[in-house]
N, C-alpha and C positions, 0 to 999 in steps of 0.2 A: 334239807329244809329250805324253803323259799323265803326270801326277805319280806315279800308282800304278805305271806301267810303270817309271819311274825307280827308285822305291823297292824294287820287288820283283825287278827284273832284275839278276842278278849281273854282267852285262857292260855296265853302264850307262855305263862310261867310253868305250865305242865310239861313243856318240852325240855328234854335233857340236852341242854346246849353244852357243847364242848369248846375247847380253845379254837379249833379249826373253824367251827361255825361262826364264832365271834369275829375271827380274823377276816373271813370272807365278807361278813356283813360290814365290817369296818372299812374294808377296801372299796366296797360298792358305794357306801355313803360318801367316802372320801372322793371317789371318782365323780359322783354327782355334784359334790360341793365345788370341786375344781372346775367342772364344766360350767356351773352357774357363775363362777368368778371371771369368766371370759368377758372381754369388753363388749359393749352393746353392738358395735358394728360387726363384730365377728359372728355373734349369735344371729344377728339379722341376716348375715350372708348365708349361714347354715339354714335358716328358715326359708330362704329364697328357693331352696331345692325341694321344699315340701309342698304338697298340694294345699289348697285353701283349707280343706277339712283337717288335714294333719297339723297345719300351722295353728289353727284355732284351738286344737286340743292341747297345745303346749301351755296354755294359760292356767291349767290346773296344777302344773308342777310346783309353782310357788308364786308369791306376790310379785316377785321381780319378773318372772316369766310372763305374768299377766300384763305387767307394764310394758314389757318388750313386745308382746303381741299387739298391744294398743298402738305402739309407736312404730310398728313394722311399716316401712315406707311403700310396700307393694300391696295395694288394695285391689283384690280380685273378687268381684261379686258375680256369681252365676246362679240364675234361678233354679238350675237343675238340682242344686243341693237342697232346695226347699220344696219344690213341687214334684221332684222325681223325673226320671228320664221319659217315662210314658206320657206324662202330661206336658213336659217341656218341649217335646218334639212335635206336638200337635198344634195346628193353628186353631185359634179360638172358635172359628166357624165350624170346625169339625168335632168339637166337644159336645157331648150330650149335656142335657140340663144339669144332671147330677155332677158330671165332671167339671162343668163350668163353674158351678157353685163352689166346689172344693178348690178349683184352681184359683178363683178370685180370693178366697180366704187365705190360701197359702201365699199368693203373690203379695197380698197386703202385709203379711208377716215379713216377707222378704224385703219389701220397701221400708218397713220400720227398722229392720236390721241394718240395711244400707245407710239409712239416714242417721241412726244412732252411732254407727261405726265411724262414719265420716266426721260427724260433729266431735266425737271423742278424739279422733286423730288430729283434727284441726286445732283443738284446744292446746295440744302439745307444741304447736308452732314449729314443726320440723318440715323439711322439704319432702315432697312426695315423689318417689321414683316412678311409680306406675299406678294408673287407675284403669281398671278393666271392668266393664259392665256388660252383661248379656242377659236380656230379659224381654218379656212380651208385654206390650202396653195394651191393656184392655180398654182403658179410657184415655186416649191421647190428649184430649183437651184438658181433662181433669188432672192428669199427672205431669203435664208439661212444665208447670211452674216448679215442681219438685225436682225434676231432672235439670232444669235450668240452674237451680240452686246448687245441685251436686257439681255441675260443671264449673260454676263460679268458684266453689270451694277448692276444686282441684287446681284450677288456674291460679288462684290466690296463694296456693301452697306450692307453687313452682313445679307443677307436674312435668315430668320429662317424657313419659310414655303414656299415650292415651288410646285406649282400645274400647270402642263404643259400638255395641251391636244391639239394635232395638228392632223387635219384630212387631208389626202392626197388621191390622186387617186391610184397611183402605188408606186412610189419611196418614201421611208420613209425619213423624215428629221433626220439627224444625229446630236445628241447633241455634242457641243464642249467639249473638255476635261476640260475646265474651271469649269464645273459643279462639277468635282471631288475634287475641292479645296474649296468647300463651307463648311468651318469648323464650321460655326455657325448653319448650317441646322439641324433642329430637325424633320421635316416632308418633305418627298419627294414623290410626286405623278406624275407619267408619263404615258401618253397614246398616242399611235400612232406615236412613234418615234423610232429611232435606237440608242441603247446604245452600242457603240463599245468598245472592250477591251482596257483598259487604260494601258499604259506601266508604268505609275507612280502609286505610292501608293494612294489609296483613302483616302482623308482627312476628311471623315465624322465622326469627333470625337464626335459630339453631336447628330447624327442621331438616332431617336427612332422608327419612323414609316416610312415604305417604301411600296408603292403600285405601282405595274407595270401592266399595262393593254395593251395587244397587243404591247409590246415593243420588238424590235429585239435585242436579245443578246444570247450568248451561255452559256453552263453550267459552263464554267470557270468564267464567269462574275458573275453568281449567287454565286459561292463559294467565290469569291472575296468580295462580299457584306457581306457574313456571317462571314468571317474570319477577315475583316478589319474595321468593324463597332462595336466597343466595347460596345456601349449602345443600340444596336438594340433590340427592344422588339417585334415588329410586322412586318411581311414581307408577303405581299399579292402579288401573282404573277399569273396573268390570261393571257392565250394565246389561242386565237381562241375559246373562250367560256369555256375553261377548267381552273378551279380555283385551285390554289395550295396555301395553307395557312401555313406559318411558324410562330410559336409563340415562342419567346425566353424569358427567364428569364433575368431580368436586372442583369448585373454583379455587385457584391458587392462593387467594387471600382468605 
């Protein structure tokens, strides 16, 4: 007999349960209870080995697991889980009218999900370990303010790893200057966006790894990263398929 059969079958009293069946069920329930009694940080560590989809499914286990999912400090948002691989890998220009209509509907649902998840996490007032976003912007001008807000929330919650991959047709999304004040950031990965010259000092005091792929910026911005990030060790810069690798020794202080 299966434990789930017993729990979900309304006619479970028809089964002829013996002592062995009850003992097995008791052991399973006891094991589940002991697992749920683990400290939050251990369960969060276990969840870090799960995919985004698998981690999201843990919220159905219990109210505590639902809370743990909401407070999980790794926020990984990829549109592929909403729109599917076939649509996610196509550029908007190559979509048929029907595909584009479906894509826009699904991407709007994805945006609502990201927004709600971020706001719920920020209400808990805990530090963010990682924020990853991979999506296609259909309306760069219309969605820019929303993305700006997401970045501000991540920075305000002391994000340590920031992985930002945005695909657009023509106009690049420009990152807000808020990103330059992320003083707890250790890893920064950017793709498909614009990194404009900041008039302020870059406050990447903890940054060790920097990877930029098809990011719009000038030579002055590159020099700014090199001179104002004291702990920078790895700097990968790829533009239009040309890879430039800068490797730095950690400063002794």
